[in-house]
Structures are given as C-alpha cells and as structure tokens.
C-alpha positions as CSV (number, residue, x, y, z in Angstrom):
1,M,164.1,254.6,100.3
2,Q,164.8,250.9,100.4
3,S,162.8,249.7,97.4
4,I,161.0,251.2,94.4
5,A,158.8,249.8,91.6
6,V,158.6,251.6,88.2
7,K,156.4,251.0,85.2
8,S,158.4,251.7,82.1
9,F,156.1,252.1,79.1
10,A,156.7,251.0,75.5
11,K,157.0,253.4,72.6
12,I,155.8,253.3,69.0
13,N,157.2,255.2,66.1
14,L,154.8,257.5,64.3
15,S,157.6,258.2,61.8
16,L,161.1,257.0,61.2
17,N,163.4,258.7,58.7
18,I,167.0,257.7,58.1
19,T,169.0,260.8,57.2
20,G,172.5,259.4,56.7
21,V,175.4,258.0,58.6
22,A,177.8,259.5,61.2
23,Q,180.5,257.8,63.3
24,A,179.5,254.5,61.6
25,M,175.9,254.9,62.9
26,H,172.7,255.7,61.1
27,T,171.3,259.1,61.9
28,L,167.6,259.4,62.3
29,D,164.7,261.9,62.4
30,M,161.8,260.2,64.2
31,I,158.5,261.1,66.0
32,V,157.7,258.8,68.8
33,T,155.2,258.4,71.6
34,S,154.5,256.2,74.5
35,V,151.7,253.6,74.7
36,N,150.0,252.0,77.7
37,L,152.0,248.8,77.8
38,A,154.7,248.6,80.4
39,D,157.5,246.4,81.8
40,V,157.7,246.6,85.6
41,I,161.1,247.1,87.2
42,V,161.5,246.5,91.0
43,V,164.7,247.7,92.6
44,K,165.6,246.8,96.2
45,K,168.6,247.7,98.3
46,Q,170.6,244.8,99.8
47,K,173.2,244.7,102.6
48,H,175.7,242.9,100.3
49,D,177.6,244.7,97.6
50,S,176.6,242.6,94.6
51,I,174.0,243.5,92.1
52,G,171.6,240.8,90.9
53,V,169.3,241.1,87.9
54,R,166.6,238.7,86.9
55,Y,163.9,238.7,84.2
56,S,160.5,237.0,84.0
57,T,161.7,235.4,80.7
58,P,164.7,233.1,80.2
59,L,165.2,234.6,76.7
60,I,167.3,237.5,78.0
61,Q,170.9,236.7,79.0
62,V,171.8,238.6,82.2
63,G,175.2,240.2,82.0
64,K,174.9,241.3,78.4
65,D,171.5,242.9,78.9
66,S,170.7,246.6,78.9
67,V,169.7,246.7,82.6
68,S,173.0,245.3,83.8
69,K,174.9,247.8,81.6
70,A,172.8,250.7,82.8
71,V,173.3,249.8,86.5
72,A,177.0,249.4,86.1
73,L,177.3,252.8,84.5
74,F,175.1,254.4,87.2
75,K,177.2,252.8,89.9
76,Q,180.4,254.0,88.3
77,Q,179.1,257.6,88.0
78,Y,177.2,258.0,91.2
79,G,177.8,255.0,93.4
80,C,175.2,252.7,94.9
81,E,174.8,249.8,97.3
82,G,174.0,246.2,96.6
83,L,170.8,245.8,94.6
84,D,168.3,243.2,93.7
85,I,166.6,244.0,90.4
86,S,163.7,242.2,88.9
87,V,162.1,242.9,85.5
88,Q,158.6,241.7,84.6
89,K,158.5,241.6,80.8
90,N,155.3,242.5,79.1
91,I,156.6,244.3,76.0
92,P,157.4,242.1,73.0
93,L,161.1,241.3,72.4
94,S,162.7,242.5,69.1
95,G,159.4,244.1,68.2
96,G,160.4,247.8,67.7
97,M,158.5,249.0,70.8
98,G,161.5,249.8,73.0
99,G,162.1,246.3,74.3
100,S,165.4,246.2,76.3
101,S,165.8,250.0,76.1
102,V,162.6,250.5,78.1
103,D,164.1,248.4,80.9
104,A,167.3,250.3,80.9
105,A,165.4,253.6,81.1
106,G,163.2,252.2,83.9
107,V,166.1,251.1,86.1
108,L,167.9,254.5,85.6
109,H,164.7,256.3,86.5
110,A,164.3,254.0,89.6
111,L,167.9,254.5,90.7
112,A,167.8,258.3,90.1
113,T,164.7,258.5,92.3
114,M,166.1,256.1,95.0
115,Y,169.3,258.0,95.3
116,N,167.8,261.5,94.7
117,T,170.0,262.0,91.7
118,Q,169.3,265.4,90.1
119,D,171.9,265.3,87.4
120,V,169.6,265.2,84.3
121,K,172.5,265.7,81.9
122,G,174.6,263.0,83.4
123,L,171.7,260.5,83.3
124,A,171.1,261.3,79.7
125,Q,174.7,260.7,78.9
126,I,174.6,257.3,80.6
127,A,171.3,256.5,78.7
128,A,173.0,257.3,75.4
129,R,175.8,254.9,76.2
130,V,173.3,252.1,76.8
131,G,171.3,252.5,73.6
132,S,169.9,255.0,71.1
133,D,166.3,254.8,72.4
134,V,167.2,255.1,76.1
135,P,167.6,258.9,76.3
136,Y,164.1,259.4,75.0
137,L,162.6,256.7,77.1
138,L,163.8,258.3,80.3
139,Q,160.7,260.5,80.0
140,G,158.7,259.2,77.1
141,G,155.6,260.8,75.8
142,Y,155.5,262.7,72.5
143,A,159.0,263.6,71.1
144,R,161.0,264.2,68.0
145,V,164.2,262.3,68.2
146,G,167.2,263.0,66.0
147,G,170.9,262.2,65.4
148,M,171.8,258.8,66.9
149,G,169.0,259.2,69.5
150,E,170.7,261.8,71.7
151,A,168.8,264.8,70.3
152,V,165.4,264.6,72.0
153,E,162.8,267.4,71.7
154,Y,159.7,266.6,73.8
155,F,156.5,268.3,72.9
156,E,152.9,268.5,74.2
157,S,150.1,266.9,72.2
158,D,146.5,266.3,73.2
159,K,146.1,263.6,70.4
160,V,145.2,260.1,71.7
161,F,145.4,257.3,69.1
162,H,143.5,254.1,69.6
163,I,145.8,251.4,68.2
164,M,146.2,247.7,67.9
165,V,149.6,246.1,67.9
166,A,150.1,242.8,66.1
167,Q,153.2,240.5,65.9
168,Q,153.5,236.9,64.6
169,Q,154.1,234.7,67.6
170,G,157.8,234.0,68.1
171,S,159.0,236.5,65.4
172,G,161.3,239.4,65.8
173,V,163.8,241.5,63.8
174,L,167.1,242.6,65.3
175,S,167.8,246.3,64.7
176,G,171.3,245.6,63.4
177,D,170.0,243.2,60.8
178,A,167.4,245.7,59.7
179,Y,169.9,248.5,59.2
180,M,172.3,246.2,57.3
181,M,169.4,245.3,54.9
182,F,168.5,249.0,54.6
183,D,172.0,249.8,53.4
184,R,171.7,247.0,50.7
185,L,168.3,248.4,49.5
186,Y,169.2,252.1,49.8
187,P,172.9,252.6,48.8
188,T,172.7,256.3,49.7
189,K,171.9,255.3,53.3
190,M,169.1,257.8,53.3
191,Y,165.3,257.6,53.0
192,N,162.8,260.0,54.4
193,P,159.2,258.8,53.8
194,S,157.7,261.2,56.3
195,C,157.6,265.0,56.5
196,N,158.2,265.3,60.2
197,D,157.6,269.1,60.3
198,R,154.1,268.5,58.9
199,L,153.5,265.6,61.3
200,Q,154.6,267.5,64.4
201,K,152.5,270.4,63.4
202,G,149.5,268.1,63.1
203,L,150.1,266.6,66.5
204,T,150.4,269.9,68.2
205,G,147.6,271.7,66.4
206,S,144.1,272.2,67.8
207,S,142.3,270.7,64.9
208,A,141.6,267.0,64.3
209,F,144.6,265.0,63.2
210,K,144.7,264.6,59.4
211,E,148.3,263.8,58.6
212,W,147.9,260.0,58.2
213,N,150.2,259.9,55.2
214,E,153.1,261.2,57.3
215,L,153.0,258.1,59.5
216,A,155.7,256.2,57.8
217,N,158.8,254.1,58.5
218,A,162.0,253.9,56.4
219,L,162.8,250.4,57.7
220,T,159.6,248.7,56.6
221,L,160.8,247.2,53.4
222,P,164.2,246.1,54.8
223,S,162.4,244.4,57.8
224,I,159.8,242.7,55.5
225,K,162.8,241.2,53.6
226,L,164.0,239.7,56.8
227,D,160.5,238.7,58.1
228,N,157.7,238.3,55.6
229,S,155.1,238.0,58.3
230,I,155.4,241.8,58.6
231,G,154.0,242.4,55.2
232,K,151.2,239.9,55.7
233,I,150.1,241.4,59.0
234,L,150.2,244.9,57.5
235,G,147.8,243.6,54.9
236,Y,145.5,242.1,57.5
237,L,145.5,245.5,59.4
238,H,144.5,247.3,56.2
239,E,141.6,244.8,55.8
240,S,140.3,245.3,59.3
241,S,137.2,247.4,59.7
242,G,137.8,251.1,60.6
243,N,141.5,251.0,60.0
244,L,142.9,254.5,59.4
245,K,146.5,253.6,58.9
246,A,148.8,250.5,59.3
247,M,152.5,250.7,59.7
248,M,155.5,249.0,61.3
249,T,157.1,250.4,64.4
250,G,160.9,250.7,65.0
251,S,162.8,248.0,63.1
252,G,159.9,245.6,63.5
253,S,158.4,243.1,63.8
254,C,155.4,244.7,65.6
255,C,152.8,246.3,63.3
256,V,150.4,249.0,64.5
257,G,146.9,249.7,63.2
258,F,145.2,253.0,64.0
259,Y,141.5,253.4,64.6
260,K,139.0,256.1,65.4
261,T,137.7,254.6,68.6
262,A,138.8,252.1,71.2
263,Q,135.9,249.8,70.3
264,E,137.1,249.7,66.7
265,A,140.6,248.8,67.9
266,H,139.2,246.0,70.0
267,N,137.1,244.7,67.1
268,A,140.2,244.6,65.0
269,V,141.9,242.4,67.6
270,D,139.2,239.8,67.1
271,F,139.6,240.0,63.3
272,I,143.4,239.7,63.4
273,K,143.3,236.8,65.9
274,S,141.3,234.9,63.3
275,K,144.3,235.1,60.9
276,A,147.6,233.3,60.9
277,C,151.1,233.7,59.4
278,A,152.9,230.6,58.2
279,G,150.7,228.5,60.4
280,K,151.6,230.5,63.5
281,H,149.3,232.6,65.7
282,I,149.4,236.4,65.7
283,D,149.8,238.0,69.1
284,V,147.4,241.0,69.2
285,T,146.8,243.8,71.8
286,A,144.6,246.8,71.8
287,L,146.3,249.9,73.3
288,Q,146.3,253.7,73.2
289,T,149.0,256.4,73.1
290,Q,149.8,258.5,76.1
291,N,151.9,261.5,76.9
292,Y,154.2,259.9,79.6
293,G,156.6,257.0,79.6
294,M,157.4,256.4,83.3
295,K,155.3,255.8,86.4
296,I,156.4,255.0,90.0
297,V,154.0,252.4,91.4
C-alpha cells in the first residue's frame, strides 16, 4: 500500500466529570461519542527518508503538532519509510471536539493499516503519549473514558442524537487554561455533575433516552470565565425551538444543542446564525452522533 486516506471524526462529550488529580494530571470520568464531522488525513509513502506534514490551515505549527509527534513515536516503535502527510482541517480548533487529537489518531490508524500493524496495545500506548483523547479516538463511537484518558470502555448504543454545534468565530479555549481555572474555582479539584452510571444505562437501554439531566460538563463554568461567548451561546441554544439540552463539549468553546429531529437541528442553525456575540458571527453546523470514529476513504 503506497497511500491511504482516512476520515477521522470529531467527538463530543455527553458528560465530563473531574474526579481528582494523579501524577499532576486531572483524572476524568467521561462519556463521549463520535459525530459526523471529520478531518481528512492522507498519507503517502516517499522514496526519501524524511517525513513531511502539512495542514490546510496556517494556524497549526508543524513540528510541535500532534501528527508530527504521533508519526515520530510510530517510526521509533515500528519503523517506516519517508512519508508525505496532509491534513484537511474541518473540525474547529480549540473547540473541545477532539481537534488535534483527532488528527493524531487518524495518522496512527492510517500508518497501522499501511504497515499492517496488529499491535493494538502498543498503538494505544503511543496514543496515550500523544494526548489524553487520542487512545479513545483510535476507534471512536460511544465510550466511557476514565483516568487520564487511558482507560477506555467502548459500548454499543443505538441512540442517535441530532445536534447543532455552535462556536463564536475565532474563539477557543485551551485545555490547560480551562483546568487551571477549574482548580481556582474548585479547590478540591473534583466536580461530578453527571451520574455516568445512569447515563450509560440510558444510552444502552432499549427505551427512549430520558437522561437529559445527566448531560453535563464540569469545565463549563471555568471555560465561561475564560470566554464569555460560551455562556451567551448556551443561552441562545436554550432559546431555540425544540431544544432538549444545551451543553459545552470538552473544555470549550464549542457548544452543543440537542434536538428531537434533524429538521429541528437545521432550524436551530438558522436561528443561531441570526445572533452574534461581541459583534462576531457564530459558526454553526447541524450534525448527528455516530457509533464509529474512523473511516478509510
């Protein structure tokens, strides 16, 4: 195989609990799932030995990026030839939807397929060294993620959520800043707004989903302190017709509205587009959840 193209899909948090600190890192208990918005990673073998990475946006500095780190670790562990890697960015940066971790997972999946690497445990260890979201994103879909991201329990669910994702144009919250603010607001370094046992049971059960109160994010207030557009957008989502729940995903600044039908989600897009935060446009996309996070194209 001389080349491969992979769609690596974004994720949203259905819950995010912060359970404490270990090894100077916050420990988490989250339920996450994939959505139908993807970056496209193309990997091509080259005759030379060097590895080139390029993005569709100049906002990412090559060399310090997650893809470069993932490729370097893969080469060190398994070996590989010269590569040309291109990443088409469609997922918002610093939005809490997987961002750079999606691209790292996508390139690891591409390389594992290209070089027929069957070492699932070894790939997971590389993923964990790149970033806390990367182990989960190697597969995606519905999962409960614990610890510092290394404990991933995938589970089956037939629930499909029609959603709308909104973010103020040009905004973003860095995860490190959100966790620093969290520690200031919550000195115990713990906050569990969701009962994830109840949420997981609702997602895997045969009856209609009713656990809307369990969709919650411990980083919401800290991130609003850093970017007040998040609070305003959450307010707009609550106002939109047919909204069942509005929450922030990850450390922000993307906000997610949940709707009963795809049409209601699309109607909400038009409503939110008519609004603005601090004179700036709001980027809005209607999406839906899905039970896989990776696709070879």
